C-alpha atoms as an extended CHARMM CRD file, in Angstrom:
* protein
*
       261  EXT
         1         1  MET       CA            -30.7930000000       14.4550000000      -82.0770000000  PROA      1               0.0000000000
         2         2  GLY       CA            -30.0310000000       14.4180000000      -78.3310000000  PROA      2               0.0000000000
         3         3  GLU       CA            -28.1650000000       11.1160000000      -78.6040000000  PROA      3               0.0000000000
         4         4  VAL       CA            -25.9450000000       12.5320000000      -81.3790000000  PROA      4               0.0000000000
         5         5  VAL       CA            -25.0110000000       15.4950000000      -79.2020000000  PROA      5               0.0000000000
         6         6  ARG       CA            -24.0820000000       13.2280000000      -76.2610000000  PROA      6               0.0000000000
         7         7  PHE       CA            -21.9860000000       10.9990000000      -78.5960000000  PROA      7               0.0000000000
         8         8  VAL       CA            -20.0960000000       14.0630000000      -79.9910000000  PROA      8               0.0000000000
         9         9  ARG       CA            -19.3740000000       15.3530000000      -76.4400000000  PROA      9               0.0000000000
        10        10  ARG       CA            -17.9750000000       11.9760000000      -75.3010000000  PROA      10              0.0000000000
        11        11  ARG       CA            -15.7250000000       11.9610000000      -78.3510000000  PROA      11              0.0000000000
        12        12  ILE       CA            -14.4890000000       15.4790000000      -77.6340000000  PROA      12              0.0000000000
        13        13  ARG       CA            -13.6690000000       14.6220000000      -73.9590000000  PROA      13              0.0000000000
        14        14  LEU       CA            -11.7850000000       11.5130000000      -75.1060000000  PROA      14              0.0000000000
        15        15  ALA       CA             -9.8240000000       13.6000000000      -77.5710000000  PROA      15              0.0000000000
        16        16  VAL       CA             -8.9010000000       16.1510000000      -74.9230000000  PROA      16              0.0000000000
        17        17  VAL       CA             -7.6690000000       13.4490000000      -72.5080000000  PROA      17              0.0000000000
        18        18  LEU       CA             -5.5540000000       11.9380000000      -75.2400000000  PROA      18              0.0000000000
        19        19  CYS       CA             -4.0560000000       15.2480000000      -76.0980000000  PROA      19              0.0000000000
        20        20  ILE       CA             -3.1310000000       16.0430000000      -72.4650000000  PROA      20              0.0000000000
        21        21  ALA       CA             -1.5320000000       12.6010000000      -72.0670000000  PROA      21              0.0000000000
        22        22  ALA       CA              0.4790000000       13.0820000000      -75.2410000000  PROA      22              0.0000000000
        23        23  ALA       CA              1.5440000000       16.5830000000      -74.0820000000  PROA      23              0.0000000000
        24        24  LEU       CA              2.7340000000       15.1890000000      -70.7280000000  PROA      24              0.0000000000
        25        25  TYR       CA              4.6210000000       12.4430000000      -72.4640000000  PROA      25              0.0000000000
        26        26  LEU       CA              6.3060000000       14.8650000000      -74.7230000000  PROA      26              0.0000000000
        27        27  ILE       CA              7.3330000000       17.3610000000      -71.9140000000  PROA      27              0.0000000000
        28        28  PRO       CA             11.1100000000       17.1780000000      -71.3710000000  PROA      28              0.0000000000
        29        29  ALA       CA             12.1380000000       15.1920000000      -68.2630000000  PROA      29              0.0000000000
        30        30  HSD       CA             14.0820000000       18.1650000000      -66.7190000000  PROA      30              0.0000000000
        31        31  LEU       CA             10.7280000000       20.0750000000      -66.5980000000  PROA      31              0.0000000000
        32        32  ILE       CA              8.5360000000       17.3850000000      -65.0690000000  PROA      32              0.0000000000
        33        33  ALA       CA             11.1890000000       16.0270000000      -62.6770000000  PROA      33              0.0000000000
        34        34  PRO       CA             10.7360000000       18.7950000000      -59.9980000000  PROA      34              0.0000000000
        35        35  LEU       CA              7.0050000000       18.1470000000      -59.8980000000  PROA      35              0.0000000000
        36        36  SER       CA              7.6540000000       14.4220000000      -59.5830000000  PROA      36              0.0000000000
        37        37  ARG       CA             10.1700000000       15.0260000000      -56.8050000000  PROA      37              0.0000000000
        38        38  ARG       CA              7.7440000000       17.3170000000      -54.9680000000  PROA      38              0.0000000000
        39        39  ILE       CA              4.9770000000       14.7260000000      -55.1510000000  PROA      39              0.0000000000
        40        40  SER       CA              7.4060000000       11.9980000000      -53.9710000000  PROA      40              0.0000000000
        41        41  ALA       CA              8.6170000000       14.1930000000      -51.0820000000  PROA      41              0.0000000000
        42        42  THR       CA              5.0920000000       14.8970000000      -49.9830000000  PROA      42              0.0000000000
        43        43  ALA       CA              4.2210000000       11.2010000000      -50.0900000000  PROA      43              0.0000000000
        44        44  ALA       CA              7.4540000000       10.3960000000      -48.1880000000  PROA      44              0.0000000000
        45        45  ARG       CA              6.5990000000       12.9280000000      -45.4310000000  PROA      45              0.0000000000
        46        46  PHE       CA              3.0940000000       11.5330000000      -45.2260000000  PROA      46              0.0000000000
        47        47  CYS       CA              4.3540000000        7.9670000000      -44.8190000000  PROA      47              0.0000000000
        48        48  SER       CA              7.1260000000        9.0570000000      -42.3900000000  PROA      48              0.0000000000
        49        49  TYR       CA              4.5840000000       10.7710000000      -40.1230000000  PROA      49              0.0000000000
        50        50  PHE       CA              2.5070000000        7.6750000000      -39.6760000000  PROA      50              0.0000000000
        51        51  SER       CA              5.5850000000        5.4530000000      -39.3590000000  PROA      51              0.0000000000
        52        52  LYS       CA              7.0000000000        7.7160000000      -36.6260000000  PROA      52              0.0000000000
        53        53  THR       CA              3.6490000000        7.7670000000      -34.8130000000  PROA      53              0.0000000000
        54        54  ASN       CA              3.4160000000        3.9700000000      -34.8300000000  PROA      54              0.0000000000
        55        55  LEU       CA              7.1100000000        3.7210000000      -33.7890000000  PROA      55              0.0000000000
        56        56  GLU       CA              6.5850000000        6.0460000000      -30.8050000000  PROA      56              0.0000000000
        57        57  GLN       CA              3.5620000000        4.0590000000      -29.7480000000  PROA      57              0.0000000000
        58        58  ASP       CA              5.6630000000        0.9150000000      -29.9250000000  PROA      58              0.0000000000
        59        59  LYS       CA              8.3740000000        2.5650000000      -27.7720000000  PROA      59              0.0000000000
        60        60  ASN       CA              5.9620000000        3.7010000000      -25.0280000000  PROA      60              0.0000000000
        61        61  PRO       CA              5.5700000000        7.4280000000      -25.3260000000  PROA      61              0.0000000000
        62        62  LEU       CA              5.7270000000        9.5610000000      -22.1820000000  PROA      62              0.0000000000
        63        63  HSD       CA              2.0030000000        9.6910000000      -21.5940000000  PROA      63              0.0000000000
        64        64  ILE       CA              1.8240000000        5.8940000000      -21.7710000000  PROA      64              0.0000000000
        65        65  VAL       CA              4.7490000000        5.5770000000      -19.3650000000  PROA      65              0.0000000000
        66        66  HSD       CA              2.9200000000        7.8480000000      -16.9220000000  PROA      66              0.0000000000
        67        67  LEU       CA             -0.2240000000        5.7970000000      -17.3710000000  PROA      67              0.0000000000
        68        68  LYS       CA              1.6160000000        2.5670000000      -16.6030000000  PROA      68              0.0000000000
        69        69  ALA       CA              3.1400000000        4.1580000000      -13.5100000000  PROA      69              0.0000000000
        70        70  ALA       CA             -0.2810000000        5.2720000000      -12.3170000000  PROA      70              0.0000000000
        71        71  LEU       CA             -1.5930000000        1.7800000000      -12.9690000000  PROA      71              0.0000000000
        72        72  ALA       CA              1.2800000000        0.2460000000      -10.9390000000  PROA      72              0.0000000000
        73        73  LYS       CA              0.5810000000        2.6590000000       -8.0610000000  PROA      73              0.0000000000
        74        74  SER       CA             -3.0820000000        1.8170000000       -8.1560000000  PROA      74              0.0000000000
        75        75  GLU       CA             -2.2300000000       -1.9260000000       -8.0280000000  PROA      75              0.0000000000
        76        76  LEU       CA              0.0450000000       -1.3890000000       -4.9650000000  PROA      76              0.0000000000
        77        77  GLU       CA             -2.6800000000        0.6050000000       -3.2400000000  PROA      77              0.0000000000
        78        78  THR       CA             -5.2490000000       -2.0840000000       -4.0490000000  PROA      78              0.0000000000
        79        79  ALA       CA             -2.9730000000       -4.7380000000       -2.6440000000  PROA      79              0.0000000000
        80        80  GLU       CA             -2.4510000000       -2.7550000000        0.5890000000  PROA      80              0.0000000000
        81        81  LEU       CA             -6.2030000000       -2.1680000000        0.8650000000  PROA      81              0.0000000000
        82        82  ARG       CA             -6.7220000000       -5.9390000000        0.4160000000  PROA      82              0.0000000000
        83        83  ARG       CA             -4.2400000000       -6.6330000000        3.2150000000  PROA      83              0.0000000000
        84        84  SER       CA             -6.0620000000       -4.2100000000        5.4690000000  PROA      84              0.0000000000
        85        85  LEU       CA             -9.4220000000       -5.8500000000        4.7580000000  PROA      85              0.0000000000
        86        86  GLU       CA             -7.9600000000       -9.2580000000        5.4940000000  PROA      86              0.0000000000
        87        87  ALA       CA             -6.5780000000       -7.9010000000        8.8210000000  PROA      87              0.0000000000
        88        88  ILE       CA             -9.9230000000       -6.4390000000        9.7380000000  PROA      88              0.0000000000
        89        89  ASN       CA            -11.7030000000       -9.6990000000        8.9420000000  PROA      89              0.0000000000
        90        90  ALA       CA             -9.1500000000      -11.5940000000       11.0400000000  PROA      90              0.0000000000
        91        91  ILE       CA             -9.8040000000       -9.3040000000       13.9480000000  PROA      91              0.0000000000
        92        92  ARG       CA            -13.5520000000       -9.5770000000       13.5920000000  PROA      92              0.0000000000
        93        93  LYS       CA            -13.4850000000      -13.3460000000       13.3810000000  PROA      93              0.0000000000
        94        94  SER       CA            -11.3700000000      -13.5680000000       16.4970000000  PROA      94              0.0000000000
        95        95  ARG       CA            -14.1680000000      -11.6830000000       18.3310000000  PROA      95              0.0000000000
        96        96  LYS       CA            -11.7210000000       -9.7450000000       20.4790000000  PROA      96              0.0000000000
        97        97  ILE       CA            -12.6480000000       -6.3130000000       19.1370000000  PROA      97              0.0000000000
        98        98  ASP       CA            -16.2550000000       -5.2010000000       18.6780000000  PROA      98              0.0000000000
        99        99  CYS       CA            -15.6260000000       -1.4300000000       18.3380000000  PROA      99              0.0000000000
       100       100  PRO       CA            -15.1650000000        0.6080000000       15.1840000000  PROA      100             0.0000000000
       101       101  ILE       CA            -11.7600000000        0.2580000000       13.4860000000  PROA      101             0.0000000000
       102       102  LEU       CA            -10.0130000000        2.9670000000       11.5390000000  PROA      102             0.0000000000
       103       103  VAL       CA             -7.4790000000        2.1690000000        8.8240000000  PROA      103             0.0000000000
       104       104  ALA       CA             -4.4200000000        4.5050000000        9.0750000000  PROA      104             0.0000000000
       105       105  GLN       CA             -1.3420000000        5.0330000000        6.9550000000  PROA      105             0.0000000000
       106       106  VAL       CA              2.1110000000        4.9090000000        8.4730000000  PROA      106             0.0000000000
       107       107  VAL       CA              3.8060000000        8.1980000000        7.3560000000  PROA      107             0.0000000000
       108       108  LEU       CA              6.9410000000        8.0840000000        9.4950000000  PROA      108             0.0000000000
       109       109  ARG       CA              8.9650000000        5.5290000000       11.4080000000  PROA      109             0.0000000000
       110       110  ASN       CA             10.7900000000        7.0910000000       14.3160000000  PROA      110             0.0000000000
       111       111  ASP       CA             13.2470000000        4.6750000000       15.9990000000  PROA      111             0.0000000000
       112       112  SER       CA             15.4390000000        7.2090000000       17.7400000000  PROA      112             0.0000000000
       113       113  SER       CA             17.1110000000        4.4410000000       19.8050000000  PROA      113             0.0000000000
       114       114  PRO       CA             16.6610000000        0.7300000000       20.5700000000  PROA      114             0.0000000000
       115       115  SER       CA             14.5750000000        1.7710000000       23.6510000000  PROA      115             0.0000000000
       116       116  ARG       CA             12.3520000000        4.3240000000       21.8980000000  PROA      116             0.0000000000
       117       117  ARG       CA             10.2930000000        2.8960000000       19.0590000000  PROA      117             0.0000000000
       118       118  SER       CA              7.3450000000        4.7470000000       17.4640000000  PROA      118             0.0000000000
       119       119  ILE       CA              5.4720000000        5.4670000000       14.2390000000  PROA      119             0.0000000000
       120       120  VAL       CA              3.4810000000        8.4590000000       13.0700000000  PROA      120             0.0000000000
       121       121  LEU       CA              0.0300000000        7.8870000000       11.4940000000  PROA      121             0.0000000000
       122       122  ASP       CA             -2.0520000000       10.1290000000        9.1950000000  PROA      122             0.0000000000
       123       123  VAL       CA             -5.0620000000       10.1940000000       11.4830000000  PROA      123             0.0000000000
       124       124  GLY       CA             -5.5780000000       12.4180000000       14.5210000000  PROA      124             0.0000000000
       125       125  SER       CA             -8.1200000000       14.1620000000       16.7810000000  PROA      125             0.0000000000
       126       126  GLU       CA            -10.1900000000       15.1570000000       13.7300000000  PROA      126             0.0000000000
       127       127  ASP       CA            -10.7460000000       11.4650000000       13.0500000000  PROA      127             0.0000000000
       128       128  GLY       CA            -11.7850000000       10.6220000000       16.5860000000  PROA      128             0.0000000000
       129       129  ILE       CA             -8.3830000000        9.3670000000       17.7420000000  PROA      129             0.0000000000
       130       130  LYS       CA             -7.5800000000        9.6920000000       21.4660000000  PROA      130             0.0000000000
       131       131  VAL       CA             -4.4560000000        9.1100000000       23.5380000000  PROA      131             0.0000000000
       132       132  GLY       CA             -4.4320000000        5.5540000000       24.9010000000  PROA      132             0.0000000000
       133       133  MET       CA             -6.2430000000        3.9030000000       21.9480000000  PROA      133             0.0000000000
       134       134  PRO       CA             -4.6280000000        0.5860000000       20.9550000000  PROA      134             0.0000000000
       135       135  VAL       CA             -3.2290000000        0.1740000000       17.4450000000  PROA      135             0.0000000000
       136       136  LEU       CA             -3.6370000000       -3.3030000000       15.9610000000  PROA      136             0.0000000000
       137       137  TRP       CA             -3.0810000000       -5.6100000000       13.0690000000  PROA      137             0.0000000000
       138       138  GLY       CA             -4.6700000000       -8.9300000000       12.2050000000  PROA      138             0.0000000000
       139       139  ARG       CA             -3.7240000000      -12.3660000000       10.7910000000  PROA      139             0.0000000000
       140       140  PRO       CA             -6.0920000000      -15.2320000000       10.0390000000  PROA      140             0.0000000000
       141       141  GLN       CA             -4.1110000000      -17.6850000000       12.2780000000  PROA      141             0.0000000000
       142       142  ASP       CA             -3.6700000000      -15.2140000000       15.1290000000  PROA      142             0.0000000000
       143       143  GLY       CA             -6.6550000000      -12.8720000000       15.0630000000  PROA      143             0.0000000000
       144       144  ALA       CA             -5.9020000000       -9.4550000000       16.6010000000  PROA      144             0.0000000000
       145       145  ILE       CA             -2.2620000000       -8.5010000000       17.2420000000  PROA      145             0.0000000000
       146       146  LEU       CA             -1.1270000000       -5.5430000000       19.2940000000  PROA      146             0.0000000000
       147       147  VAL       CA              1.1080000000       -3.0610000000       17.4640000000  PROA      147             0.0000000000
       148       148  GLY       CA              1.2420000000       -0.2720000000       20.0790000000  PROA      148             0.0000000000
       149       149  VAL       CA             -0.7380000000        2.5110000000       21.7200000000  PROA      149             0.0000000000
       150       150  VAL       CA             -1.4220000000        6.1580000000       20.8060000000  PROA      150             0.0000000000
       151       151  LYS       CA              0.7830000000        8.2980000000       22.9990000000  PROA      151             0.0000000000
       152       152  GLN       CA              0.7950000000       11.7680000000       21.3160000000  PROA      152             0.0000000000
       153       153  LEU       CA             -2.0480000000       13.3910000000       19.4550000000  PROA      153             0.0000000000
       154       154  TYR       CA             -2.2510000000       16.0660000000       16.7560000000  PROA      154             0.0000000000
       155       155  ARG       CA             -5.0620000000       17.4660000000       14.7630000000  PROA      155             0.0000000000
       156       156  LYS       CA             -4.3390000000       15.4560000000       11.6360000000  PROA      156             0.0000000000
       157       157  GLY       CA             -1.9070000000       12.8660000000       12.9600000000  PROA      157             0.0000000000
       158       158  CYS       CA             -0.7410000000       10.9260000000       16.0020000000  PROA      158             0.0000000000
       159       159  ARG       CA              2.3840000000        9.2200000000       17.3520000000  PROA      159             0.0000000000
       160       160  VAL       CA              2.1150000000        5.6020000000       18.3340000000  PROA      160             0.0000000000
       161       161  ALA       CA              4.5400000000        4.0350000000       20.8160000000  PROA      161             0.0000000000
       162       162  LEU       CA              5.1730000000        0.4770000000       19.6660000000  PROA      162             0.0000000000
       163       163  VAL       CA              5.3950000000       -2.7070000000       21.6570000000  PROA      163             0.0000000000
       164       164  GLY       CA              9.0710000000       -2.7280000000       22.6150000000  PROA      164             0.0000000000
       165       165  ASP       CA              9.2200000000        1.0100000000       23.5430000000  PROA      165             0.0000000000
       166       166  ILE       CA             10.3720000000        1.3800000000       27.1860000000  PROA      166             0.0000000000
       167       167  PHE       CA              7.2880000000        3.4550000000       28.0200000000  PROA      167             0.0000000000
       168       168  VAL       CA              4.7860000000        0.8580000000       26.7910000000  PROA      168             0.0000000000
       169       169  ARG       CA              3.7330000000       -1.4490000000       29.6500000000  PROA      169             0.0000000000
       170       170  VAL       CA              1.1030000000       -3.9950000000       28.8470000000  PROA      170             0.0000000000
       171       171  PRO       CA             -0.7730000000       -6.1120000000       31.4240000000  PROA      171             0.0000000000
       172       172  VAL       CA             -0.8410000000       -9.6500000000       29.9700000000  PROA      172             0.0000000000
       173       173  VAL       CA             -1.9730000000      -13.1470000000       30.5670000000  PROA      173             0.0000000000
       174       174  VAL       CA             -0.0080000000      -16.2330000000       29.3960000000  PROA      174             0.0000000000
       175       175  SER       CA             -1.9480000000      -18.9150000000       27.6060000000  PROA      175             0.0000000000
       176       176  PRO       CA             -2.6760000000      -21.7200000000       28.2880000000  PROA      176             0.0000000000
       177       177  SER       CA             -1.5030000000      -21.4920000000       31.9270000000  PROA      177             0.0000000000
       178       178  GLY       CA             -3.4070000000      -18.2860000000       32.7970000000  PROA      178             0.0000000000
       179       179  ALA       CA             -0.4170000000      -16.7260000000       34.5520000000  PROA      179             0.0000000000
       180       180  GLN       CA             -0.6740000000      -12.8930000000       34.7100000000  PROA      180             0.0000000000
       181       181  GLY       CA              1.9670000000      -10.2560000000       34.6820000000  PROA      181             0.0000000000
       182       182  LEU       CA              3.2710000000       -7.1470000000       33.0600000000  PROA      182             0.0000000000
       183       183  LEU       CA              5.0910000000       -6.9860000000       29.7570000000  PROA      183             0.0000000000
       184       184  VAL       CA              7.8730000000       -4.3580000000       29.7110000000  PROA      184             0.0000000000
       185       185  SER       CA             10.9470000000       -3.5200000000       27.6520000000  PROA      185             0.0000000000
       186       186  ASP       CA             14.4650000000       -2.8790000000       28.9820000000  PROA      186             0.0000000000
       187       187  GLY       CA             15.5730000000       -1.3630000000       25.6840000000  PROA      187             0.0000000000
       188       188  GLU       CA             16.9630000000       -4.6790000000       24.4550000000  PROA      188             0.0000000000
       189       189  SER       CA             14.2360000000       -7.2420000000       24.8790000000  PROA      189             0.0000000000
       190       190  LEU       CA             10.6130000000       -7.7060000000       25.9500000000  PROA      190             0.0000000000
       191       191  GLN       CA             10.2340000000       -9.3210000000       29.3880000000  PROA      191             0.0000000000
       192       192  LEU       CA              7.5220000000      -10.6750000000       31.6140000000  PROA      192             0.0000000000
       193       193  LYS       CA              7.5950000000       -9.0450000000       35.1280000000  PROA      193             0.0000000000
       194       194  TYR       CA              5.6360000000       -9.6160000000       38.3050000000  PROA      194             0.0000000000
       195       195  LEU       CA              4.3580000000      -12.9040000000       36.9420000000  PROA      195             0.0000000000
       196       196  GLU       CA              1.8380000000      -14.7730000000       39.1270000000  PROA      196             0.0000000000
       197       197  GLY       CA             -0.2100000000      -17.9090000000       38.4810000000  PROA      197             0.0000000000
       198       198  GLY       CA              0.4290000000      -21.0420000000       36.5090000000  PROA      198             0.0000000000
       199       199  GLU       CA              3.5460000000      -22.4750000000       34.9690000000  PROA      199             0.0000000000
       200       200  VAL       CA              5.0010000000      -20.7200000000       31.8740000000  PROA      200             0.0000000000
       201       201  ARG       CA              6.6200000000      -22.5870000000       29.0510000000  PROA      201             0.0000000000
       202       202  THR       CA              8.6180000000      -21.5880000000       25.9720000000  PROA      202             0.0000000000
       203       203  GLY       CA              6.2410000000      -20.9790000000       23.0490000000  PROA      203             0.0000000000
       204       204  ASP       CA              3.2430000000      -19.9840000000       25.2200000000  PROA      204             0.0000000000
       205       205  ALA       CA              1.1480000000      -17.1460000000       23.7720000000  PROA      205             0.0000000000
       206       206  VAL       CA              1.1920000000      -13.7810000000       25.5770000000  PROA      206             0.0000000000
       207       207  LEU       CA             -2.0920000000      -11.9670000000       25.3480000000  PROA      207             0.0000000000
       208       208  THR       CA             -3.3550000000       -8.6140000000       26.5760000000  PROA      208             0.0000000000
       209       209  SER       CA             -5.3280000000       -8.4940000000       29.8510000000  PROA      209             0.0000000000
       210       210  SER       CA             -8.1730000000       -6.1580000000       30.6410000000  PROA      210             0.0000000000
       211       211  PHE       CA             -6.8600000000       -5.7150000000       34.1880000000  PROA      211             0.0000000000
       212       212  THR       CA             -6.2760000000       -1.9830000000       33.8400000000  PROA      212             0.0000000000
       213       213  GLY       CA             -8.9580000000       -1.2610000000       31.2870000000  PROA      213             0.0000000000
       214       214  ASN       CA             -6.4770000000        0.2520000000       28.7980000000  PROA      214             0.0000000000
       215       215  PHE       CA             -6.4100000000       -2.7140000000       26.4410000000  PROA      215             0.0000000000
       216       216  PRO       CA             -9.1110000000       -5.1270000000       25.1510000000  PROA      216             0.0000000000
       217       217  ALA       CA             -8.5500000000       -8.6330000000       26.4820000000  PROA      217             0.0000000000
       218       218  GLY       CA             -7.1550000000      -11.4690000000       24.4540000000  PROA      218             0.0000000000
       219       219  VAL       CA             -5.1240000000       -9.5210000000       21.8490000000  PROA      219             0.0000000000
       220       220  LEU       CA             -1.9150000000      -11.3500000000       20.9100000000  PROA      220             0.0000000000
       221       221  VAL       CA              1.3160000000       -9.5770000000       21.8540000000  PROA      221             0.0000000000
       222       222  GLY       CA              3.9510000000      -12.2420000000       21.3400000000  PROA      222             0.0000000000
       223       223  TYR       CA              5.2950000000      -15.6310000000       22.4070000000  PROA      223             0.0000000000
       224       224  VAL       CA              7.4950000000      -16.7080000000       25.2910000000  PROA      224             0.0000000000
       225       225  GLU       CA             10.9230000000      -16.9900000000       23.7340000000  PROA      225             0.0000000000
       226       226  GLY       CA             13.2480000000      -17.8890000000       26.5820000000  PROA      226             0.0000000000
       227       227  ILE       CA             13.2130000000      -18.6670000000       30.3240000000  PROA      227             0.0000000000
       228       228  ASP       CA             16.2650000000      -18.1010000000       32.4400000000  PROA      228             0.0000000000
       229       229  THR       CA             15.9520000000      -20.4540000000       35.3750000000  PROA      229             0.0000000000
       230       230  GLU       CA             19.1010000000      -19.6060000000       37.1830000000  PROA      230             0.0000000000
       231       231  GLY       CA             17.0520000000      -18.2810000000       40.0470000000  PROA      231             0.0000000000
       232       232  GLN       CA             13.3850000000      -19.1190000000       40.4610000000  PROA      232             0.0000000000
       233       233  ARG       CA             12.7220000000      -15.8780000000       42.2990000000  PROA      233             0.0000000000
       234       234  ASP       CA             14.4230000000      -13.6190000000       39.7820000000  PROA      234             0.0000000000
       235       235  ARG       CA             14.0010000000      -15.7050000000       36.6180000000  PROA      235             0.0000000000
       236       236  LYS       CA             14.0260000000      -13.8290000000       33.3300000000  PROA      236             0.0000000000
       237       237  LEU       CA             11.2800000000      -14.5330000000       30.8130000000  PROA      237             0.0000000000
       238       238  THR       CA             11.7590000000      -12.9670000000       27.4270000000  PROA      238             0.0000000000
       239       239  VAL       CA              9.0080000000      -12.5450000000       24.7650000000  PROA      239             0.0000000000
       240       240  GLN       CA              9.2960000000      -12.4580000000       20.9700000000  PROA      240             0.0000000000
       241       241  PRO       CA              6.8910000000       -9.9440000000       19.4120000000  PROA      241             0.0000000000
       242       242  ALA       CA              4.2200000000      -11.5850000000       17.2120000000  PROA      242             0.0000000000
       243       243  LEU       CA              4.6350000000       -8.8910000000       14.5350000000  PROA      243             0.0000000000
       244       244  ASN       CA              7.3610000000       -7.0660000000       12.6560000000  PROA      244             0.0000000000
       245       245  VAL       CA              5.9320000000       -3.5490000000       12.4330000000  PROA      245             0.0000000000
       246       246  ASN       CA              8.5500000000       -2.5440000000        9.8580000000  PROA      246             0.0000000000
       247       247  GLU       CA              6.6880000000       -4.7350000000        7.3190000000  PROA      247             0.0000000000
       248       248  LEU       CA              3.4730000000       -2.6780000000        7.7100000000  PROA      248             0.0000000000
       249       249  ASN       CA              2.4740000000        0.4190000000        5.7000000000  PROA      249             0.0000000000
       250       250  THR       CA             -1.0040000000        0.5470000000        7.1900000000  PROA      250             0.0000000000
       251       251  VAL       CA             -2.2780000000       -0.2570000000       10.6540000000  PROA      251             0.0000000000
       252       252  LEU       CA             -5.7020000000       -0.3230000000       12.4110000000  PROA      252             0.0000000000
       253       253  VAL       CA             -6.7160000000        1.9110000000       15.2990000000  PROA      253             0.0000000000
       254       254  ALA       CA             -9.4190000000        0.5150000000       17.6250000000  PROA      254             0.0000000000
       255       255  LEU       CA            -11.7340000000        3.3840000000       18.4910000000  PROA      255             0.0000000000
       256       256  ILE       CA            -12.4490000000        2.1830000000       22.0130000000  PROA      256             0.0000000000
       257       257  GLU       CA            -13.3350000000        4.2660000000       25.0540000000  PROA      257             0.0000000000
       258       258  VAL       CA            -10.1260000000        4.8570000000       26.9850000000  PROA      258             0.0000000000
       259       259  PRO       CA            -10.0800000000        5.7130000000       30.7070000000  PROA      259             0.0000000000
       260       260  GLU       CA             -9.6810000000        9.4110000000       31.5300000000  PROA      260             0.0000000000
       261       261  LYS       CA             -6.3950000000       10.3640000000       33.0870000000  PROA      261             0.0000000000
């Protein structure tokens, strides 16, 4: 009996479906067209949404552009940090500096005239910086290189007078002769003054001397560039700096004890 009931029910459902299909078939086209158009429009909007989303992704939407900019900035900062680490390693390997070294960012270049050359760093008294501390860089082939010396101090910054500033005077020794003198600037070029000792030749390295105690010994400053021998007594010896500071965005401050003034 139960099987007969289920058979009858299946037949009734089939008949209902056939009747509905026939009714839809027989409905005039002008009545079913709006429904068809609405269904088509909904489907079109649905497809358009996903197509537009994919197209925007292909064209780098704003948030992806910002993400790429942040990634590029991060890559630049990583490259700068890598350069700083290489410079520190070069200084350490040269065994000229055994004190703590602080990495500082150059925030301002202040070349008010050819005779006054300085930079401003983002570290100051709060970071342990003191007036007279040497500012360095490093290269694998040269070791430590002198950039300048801290001349003015602020709480969160400092001004560094560069090699080439008329107020920066560096006691130096010329290698390999061992001749000693004072490196000064006349506003146009670096010159060796009060030179005593061995013979100096073009291309000789000019290194810092610890004669006054203001600089660690053996830090490269530059190379003898020219010798004017018109008069042996008043001969002019010019020095080419070993470093172009304008190419640096970061520098290294040697946290050494400086003599009290």
